[in-house]
C-alpha positions as CSV (number, residue, x, y, z in Angstrom):
1,M,-10.6,18.7,5.7
2,R,-7.6,16.9,7.1
3,F,-8.1,13.4,8.4
4,V,-5.0,13.3,10.6
5,V,-5.9,10.2,12.6
6,M,-6.4,8.3,9.3
7,D,-2.9,9.5,8.3
8,A,-1.6,7.8,11.5
9,A,-3.4,4.6,10.4
10,R,-1.5,4.7,7.1
11,G,1.8,4.9,9.0
12,I,0.9,2.1,11.3
13,A,-0.2,0.0,8.4
14,A,3.1,0.6,6.7
15,L,5.0,-0.3,9.8
16,A,2.9,-3.5,10.1
17,V,3.9,-4.6,6.6
18,L,7.5,-3.8,7.4
19,S,7.4,-5.9,10.6
20,Y,5.7,-8.7,8.6
21,H,8.5,-8.9,6.1
22,I,11.2,-8.6,8.8
23,G,9.5,-11.3,10.8
24,G,9.6,-13.6,7.8
25,Y,13.2,-14.3,8.7
26,F,12.3,-15.5,12.2
27,E,10.1,-18.0,13.8
28,Y,7.5,-15.5,15.1
29,R,5.8,-12.6,13.3
30,L,2.5,-10.8,13.0
31,E,1.1,-13.5,10.6
32,S,-1.8,-11.4,9.3
33,A,-0.1,-8.0,9.1
34,F,-0.2,-8.3,5.3
35,L,-3.9,-7.4,5.8
36,A,-2.6,-3.8,6.1
37,V,-2.6,-3.9,2.3
38,D,-6.4,-4.1,2.3
39,A,-6.6,-1.3,4.8
40,F,-4.5,0.8,2.4
41,F,-6.9,0.0,-0.4
42,L,-9.8,1.0,1.7
43,M,-8.3,4.3,2.9
44,S,-7.2,5.1,-0.7
45,G,-10.7,4.6,-2.0
46,F,-12.0,7.2,0.5
47,V,-9.2,9.7,0.0
48,I,-9.3,9.5,-3.8
49,A,-13.1,9.9,-3.9
50,Y,-12.9,12.7,-1.3
51,S,-10.2,14.6,-3.2
52,Y,-11.3,14.0,-6.8
53,E,-14.8,12.6,-7.3
54,A,-16.7,15.9,-7.3
55,R,-14.4,17.4,-9.9
56,L,-14.5,14.2,-12.0
57,R,-18.3,14.0,-12.0
58,S,-18.6,17.7,-12.8
59,G,-16.1,17.5,-15.6
60,T,-13.8,20.2,-14.1
61,L,-11.1,17.5,-13.9
62,R,-10.5,15.2,-16.9
63,V,-9.1,11.7,-16.7
64,L,-5.8,13.0,-18.2
65,G,-5.4,15.5,-15.5
66,F,-6.2,12.9,-12.8
67,T,-3.7,10.5,-14.3
68,R,-1.0,13.3,-14.2
69,D,-1.8,13.8,-10.6
70,R,-1.4,10.1,-9.8
71,V,1.8,9.8,-11.7
72,I,3.3,12.7,-9.8
73,R,2.1,11.3,-6.5
74,L,3.2,7.7,-6.9
75,F,6.0,7.5,-9.4
76,P,9.0,9.3,-7.8
77,L,9.2,6.9,-4.9
78,Y,7.9,4.0,-6.9
79,L,10.8,4.3,-9.4
80,A,13.2,4.8,-6.6
81,G,12.1,1.5,-5.1
82,L,12.4,-0.1,-8.6
83,V,16.0,1.2,-8.9
84,L,16.9,-0.2,-5.5
85,G,15.4,-3.5,-6.5
86,L,17.3,-3.6,-9.7
87,A,20.6,-2.7,-7.9
88,F,20.0,-5.5,-5.5
89,V,19.3,-8.1,-8.2
90,A,22.4,-7.0,-10.1
91,L,24.6,-7.2,-7.0
92,R,23.2,-10.6,-6.0
93,T,23.5,-12.0,-9.5
94,T,27.1,-10.7,-9.8
95,L,28.1,-12.2,-6.4
96,D,26.5,-15.6,-7.4
97,H,27.7,-15.5,-11.0
98,D,24.1,-16.2,-12.2
99,W,23.8,-13.8,-15.2
100,D,23.1,-16.7,-17.5
101,E,20.0,-17.5,-15.4
102,L,18.6,-14.0,-16.0
103,G,19.5,-14.0,-19.7
104,G,17.8,-11.1,-21.6
105,S,14.7,-11.1,-19.5
106,I,15.9,-8.6,-16.9
107,A,15.5,-5.6,-19.3
108,G,12.0,-6.5,-20.3
109,T,11.0,-7.3,-16.8
110,A,12.4,-3.9,-15.6
111,L,10.5,-2.1,-18.3
112,A,7.2,-3.8,-17.5
113,S,7.7,-3.0,-13.8
114,A,8.4,0.7,-14.6
115,L,5.1,1.1,-16.4
116,P,3.9,-0.5,-13.9
117,L,2.7,-3.8,-15.5
118,P,3.0,-7.4,-14.2
119,T,5.9,-9.3,-15.6
120,A,5.6,-12.1,-18.2
121,S,6.5,-15.6,-17.1
122,V,10.2,-15.7,-16.2
123,D,11.8,-18.5,-14.2
124,W,13.8,-16.4,-11.7
125,A,10.9,-14.1,-10.7
126,K,9.3,-14.7,-7.4
127,G,6.3,-12.5,-8.1
128,I,4.7,-10.3,-10.8
129,F,7.0,-7.4,-9.6
130,P,10.2,-9.3,-8.8
131,F,12.5,-6.3,-8.2
132,N,10.2,-4.9,-5.5
133,I,7.5,-7.3,-4.6
134,P,5.2,-4.8,-2.7
135,S,4.9,-2.9,-6.0
136,W,2.0,-5.2,-7.0
137,T,-0.3,-3.2,-4.8
138,L,0.8,0.1,-6.4
139,A,0.1,-1.3,-9.8
140,F,-3.5,-2.2,-8.8
141,E,-3.9,1.2,-7.2
142,F,-2.5,3.1,-10.2
143,W,-4.5,1.4,-12.9
144,G,-7.5,0.8,-10.7
145,T,-7.8,4.5,-9.8
146,I,-7.5,5.5,-13.5
147,L,-10.3,3.1,-14.3
148,Y,-12.3,4.7,-11.5
149,A,-11.7,8.1,-12.9
150,C,-13.0,7.0,-16.3
151,V,-16.3,5.7,-14.8
152,A,-16.8,8.0,-11.8
153,G,-19.3,10.1,-13.5
154,R,-21.5,7.1,-14.3
155,L,-20.8,5.1,-11.2
156,G,-24.1,5.2,-9.2
157,L,-24.7,3.8,-5.7
158,R,-26.4,0.7,-7.0
159,T,-23.6,-0.1,-9.4
160,L,-21.0,0.6,-6.7
161,S,-22.8,-1.6,-4.2
162,L,-23.0,-4.4,-6.8
163,L,-19.3,-4.1,-7.4
164,I,-18.5,-4.3,-3.7
165,A,-20.7,-7.3,-3.2
166,S,-19.4,-9.2,-6.2
167,S,-15.8,-8.5,-5.5
168,F,-16.2,-9.6,-1.9
169,V,-17.7,-12.9,-3.1
170,A,-14.7,-13.3,-5.5
171,V,-12.3,-12.6,-2.6
172,A,-14.1,-15.1,-0.4
173,V,-14.2,-17.8,-3.0
174,L,-10.5,-17.4,-4.0
175,T,-9.1,-17.2,-0.5
176,L,-11.2,-20.0,1.0
177,R,-10.4,-22.3,-1.9
178,S,-6.7,-21.6,-1.7
179,G,-6.6,-21.5,2.1
180,D,-4.5,-18.3,1.9
181,F,-5.6,-14.6,2.0
182,S,-2.1,-13.4,0.9
183,I,-3.0,-13.4,-2.8
184,G,-2.3,-11.0,-5.6
185,W,1.5,-10.8,-5.7
186,Q,2.0,-13.9,-7.9
187,R,0.9,-14.7,-11.4
188,E,-1.3,-17.6,-10.2
189,S,-3.2,-15.3,-7.8
190,F,-3.4,-12.1,-9.9
191,A,-7.2,-12.3,-10.1
192,G,-7.4,-12.5,-6.3
193,G,-5.3,-9.3,-6.1
194,A,-7.7,-7.6,-8.4
195,A,-10.7,-8.7,-6.3
196,R,-9.0,-7.5,-3.1
197,F,-8.4,-4.1,-4.6
198,A,-11.8,-3.8,-6.1
199,F,-13.6,-4.6,-2.9
200,S,-11.7,-2.4,-0.4
201,F,-11.2,0.5,-2.8
202,S,-14.8,0.5,-3.8
203,F,-15.9,0.3,-0.1
204,G,-13.8,3.4,0.6
205,V,-15.5,5.2,-2.2
206,L,-18.9,4.2,-0.9
207,L,-18.0,5.5,2.6
208,C,-17.0,8.8,1.0
209,R,-20.3,9.0,-0.9
210,L,-22.2,8.3,2.3
211,R,-20.2,11.1,4.1
212,A,-19.1,8.7,6.8
213,E,-17.0,11.4,8.4
214,T,-20.2,13.1,9.5
215,W,-21.8,10.1,11.1
216,R,-22.6,10.2,14.8
217,A,-20.5,8.4,17.3
218,V,-21.5,4.9,18.4
219,P,-20.7,3.0,21.6
220,G,-17.5,0.9,21.6
221,E,-15.6,3.0,19.1
222,R,-12.3,2.4,20.8
223,L,-13.0,-1.3,20.9
224,I,-13.6,-1.3,17.1
225,V,-10.2,0.3,16.5
226,L,-8.4,-2.0,18.9
227,L,-10.1,-5.0,17.2
228,A,-8.9,-3.8,13.8
229,A,-5.3,-3.6,15.1
230,A,-5.6,-7.0,16.8
231,T,-6.5,-8.6,13.4
232,F,-2.8,-8.4,12.5
233,L,-2.3,-11.1,15.2
234,L,-4.6,-13.6,13.5
235,P,-3.1,-16.9,12.5
236,G,-2.1,-16.7,8.8
237,N,-4.4,-19.6,7.8
238,L,-7.5,-18.3,9.5
239,V,-9.1,-17.1,6.3
240,W,-12.7,-16.8,7.5
241,A,-11.5,-14.4,10.3
242,Q,-9.4,-12.4,7.8
243,L,-12.5,-12.1,5.6
244,I,-14.5,-10.6,8.5
245,A,-11.6,-8.2,9.3
246,V,-11.4,-6.9,5.7
247,G,-15.1,-7.0,5.0
248,A,-16.5,-5.5,8.2
249,I,-13.9,-4.5,10.9
250,Y,-11.7,-2.3,8.7
251,P,-14.6,-0.3,7.2
252,A,-16.1,0.2,10.7
253,A,-12.7,1.3,12.1
254,L,-12.2,3.7,9.2
255,V,-15.5,5.4,10.0
256,V,-14.3,5.9,13.5
257,L,-10.9,7.2,12.5
258,L,-12.4,9.7,10.1
259,R,-14.2,11.6,13.0
260,W,-11.4,11.4,15.6
261,R,-9.3,14.6,16.0
262,P,-6.0,15.0,17.9
263,A,-6.3,16.5,21.3
264,T,-3.1,18.5,21.2
265,T,-0.6,19.9,18.7
266,W,1.9,17.2,19.5
267,A,-0.7,14.6,19.2
268,G,-1.5,16.0,15.7
269,W,2.2,16.2,14.5
270,V,2.9,12.5,15.2
271,P,0.1,11.0,13.2
272,E,0.6,13.6,10.4
273,E,4.3,12.6,10.2
274,L,3.4,8.9,10.2
275,G,1.1,9.6,7.3
276,R,3.8,11.5,5.4
277,L,6.3,8.6,5.8
278,S,3.9,5.7,5.2
279,Y,4.3,5.5,1.4
280,A,8.1,5.7,1.5
281,I,8.3,3.1,4.2
282,Y,6.0,0.8,2.2
283,I,7.5,1.1,-1.2
284,L,11.2,1.2,-0.2
285,H,11.4,-1.3,2.6
286,A,11.6,-4.5,0.6
287,P,14.8,-3.9,-1.5
288,L,16.5,-2.1,1.5
289,L,15.7,-5.1,3.7
290,Q,17.1,-7.5,1.0
291,F,20.4,-5.6,1.0
292,V,20.7,-5.9,4.8
293,V,19.7,-9.5,5.0
294,T,22.1,-10.5,2.2
295,A,25.0,-8.7,3.7
296,S,24.3,-10.2,7.1
297,T,23.9,-13.8,5.9
298,R,27.0,-13.6,3.7
299,T,29.2,-12.1,6.5
300,M,27.7,-13.7,9.7
301,G,25.9,-16.6,8.3
302,H,22.5,-15.5,9.7
303,F,20.3,-12.5,10.3
304,P,20.3,-11.7,14.0
305,L,17.4,-10.1,15.9
306,Y,19.3,-7.0,16.9
307,L,20.2,-6.3,13.3
308,A,16.5,-6.9,12.3
309,V,15.5,-4.2,14.8
310,A,18.2,-1.9,13.6
311,S,17.3,-2.4,10.0
312,G,13.7,-1.5,10.7
313,A,14.8,1.8,12.3
314,M,17.2,2.4,9.4
315,I,14.4,1.9,6.9
316,V,12.2,4.4,8.7
317,A,15.0,6.9,8.8
318,I,15.7,6.4,5.0
319,A,12.0,6.8,4.4
320,A,12.0,10.1,6.2
321,I,15.0,11.4,4.3
322,A,13.4,10.2,1.0
323,T,10.1,11.9,1.8
324,H,11.4,15.2,3.0
325,L,14.4,15.7,0.7
326,F,13.4,13.9,-2.5
327,D,9.7,13.0,-2.9
328,E,7.9,16.1,-1.5
329,P,10.3,18.7,-3.1
330,L,10.1,16.8,-6.5
331,R,6.3,16.6,-6.4
332,M,6.1,20.3,-5.5
333,A,8.3,21.2,-8.4
334,L,6.3,19.0,-10.8
335,R,3.1,20.7,-9.7
336,G,4.7,24.1,-10.0
337,R,4.7,24.9,-6.3
338,K,7.5,26.6,-4.4
339,P,9.3,24.8,-1.6
340,G,7.8,27.1,1.0
341,S,4.2,26.5,-0.1
342,Q,1.6,24.5,1.8
343,R,2.7,21.0,2.9
344,L,1.5,18.2,0.8
345,H,-1.1,15.9,2.2
346,A,0.0,12.3,2.8
347,G,-2.6,11.1,0.4
348,S,-2.2,13.7,-2.3
């Protein structure tokens, strides 16, 4: 079964993260758009469980085969984003004559990022994945889903429910204590990132186990979806409201989106295309944006709004090219499919 409207939600979430990072250069932005990361984790949990759990539990798919599938799905664009990030750091360092600052740490940091593993402590790094900061979520997803594959056959509903409850408590404690929900991308908040992934991903798995896509409609479904979108407008320091969004509103919205179907062919193509481009937008946007911002500030002294809008459009266009001409053909080749075979699902 294709969940086309959920694919659209993936694309909207990726655009929300893009707008969040572009808005960081201006006075106003969607302060809680980074919560799209938690929505990604939630949808990923459902998709992974829907696509793989029956085979993992029956033994027809082994962990090694699952890992191979995930490497093929994630790594082509992931490594492309890493190369872009390395190129940007090399260019910036050359322009600033700061190679002494990096020393010999750049090679080890790049190798760790490629695996993908968080970096060791280096002074110049702004996060655990300094060449492409959003990569921290892909690291949690990659290693977290492999761990899930290892235990899927023994992960009962009771254990899964306990994991969801305990990880939500951990998220609540860590975010309320720090006064910031945007945790996980720095070494100091690594545990918070693990808790965010564990909660939302496990909740997605639970919804798949409970066959949420078959649940009956409830009153106010459109309001639930609108409320989920509106959470991106929350003040960045309103942690209690962000906890409600991640813990209740997003799961409820996902249940609604799983059952919605496009009314027309055109209405189906748009969300499908958004889903196809979502990963490329997410994993490539940060280094591409850094190139544009650096060029703008060095030549014009600032990053104007019109260029911000143009850079957003450019990033989406590059994501489309990368998806259609690089990522999908390469994944088909690695899986032994011919170019004319069935189109890859956005979550596969």
